[in-house]
C-alpha angles and dihedrals in degrees: 000000000000127000118255093249092051090050092048093051092051095045094044088056089054090047091063091068106020134059100253130131124212123204127178127210097010115183107236093202086072090054100046129070093227089058095224133118140076130258127304111225091222136009121192119195113199116199104185136034090247092053092048093047092049094047093048091046092050092049089049092053088051090049086235118154119217140188124231113218119194121172092332090232098123103039136083106212116213122255088232090059124225124302094192127071116276115217121206129180123233140150113033089354088068096042134095140210121201119207135178097287108014149350137265109213132181118243088247095051115122108251095217091051090051090051090051094047095051091045091055088051090055095250119142131205105072100067095104091052093056111122097020103134125231138046134308091249092052092046091053094045091056097029093238117207147165138178092023094305124111122192091234088070089063099044117115099168142330135210109225130189113216116186091220097044111024124226116351134176113235120193121213092248090060094054123088114218132185138160105315090340139093138172090237112115123292119172113007098016127075132211101223100183140335139204117223120197117223139173130239111253145168108292095214092048093048094049092045092053091049091053089051092049091048093049093048091048092050091050094047102043125058123239121244137060107335141140095216119243113012095199136035119243111260117231111290096001144064124251091215092056093049093047092048091048090055093052099254098140110109095013112148138195112182108304095348122088139172110248118253088218098051124020093205095059127082119204122199127213126209109291095027118145134212087243089060092053093045094050092046091051090051091052092049092050093046093051092054092045093050097042102036105018090236123128110214117213118218120249093191120068119239108199136186128222091278092053094253120140115255114223117230094218 
């Protein structure tokens, strides 16, 4: 792994000819929905596929690991911050183009904005996903879903950047999907853009359904700094039901607390730490294991200062 100064020299050289932005000591709490975490030593914003490919290739040549940060809605950033470069997607990598029967969206495109854009174009299929926070790339990596619809059902193809193989086209049939999981890259790979296939529909009906989904979501999920569901639903049951049955609502560790409205959601107060959230999640998981004999798997990602996932056990 390279020193920070060596990385900066190499990336600044790239920045003279490519649309990238370099920022030092970036507070991750400002980039994550839970509002916890320390500072990242270096954040690199790539604004075109060429810039992203060159940056990832350069980091690979340096044998330098990195962490890809999308909307920050499904990650608990460490209090110690991140010692490896954080890559974010901007410019055309966060844009979208609607066509007659679908949309091509950058991996960094906001999922809710994509839902809104296709709805205005009279295209149906994404209504149930409206309001899910985060980016298209993040949604595909975890196969986000709601209301019986998963984003994998809409995928036509994706363009993926693999450090060892460059940009490749991946068709939906070549991707493995499961409940809140997909074989699309997490970690060292990057989802550059994706095409989602949709169907023409009645504009009034599409917009009306989106309003219903938005209202239901607002009623079901608490306001405040959250990362949505902490745990995945186990087969044949609901994590929220199990957590509520074991008395988790209202539990608190430091500045992190389990919502009174939804037992599978943690809300953070000002001054909360990632350590608070991690310990609270461990207590929640332990209660369900001891009372129901079920081991809940996390839906959010707890990471350490090298971007590696922290196990709850």
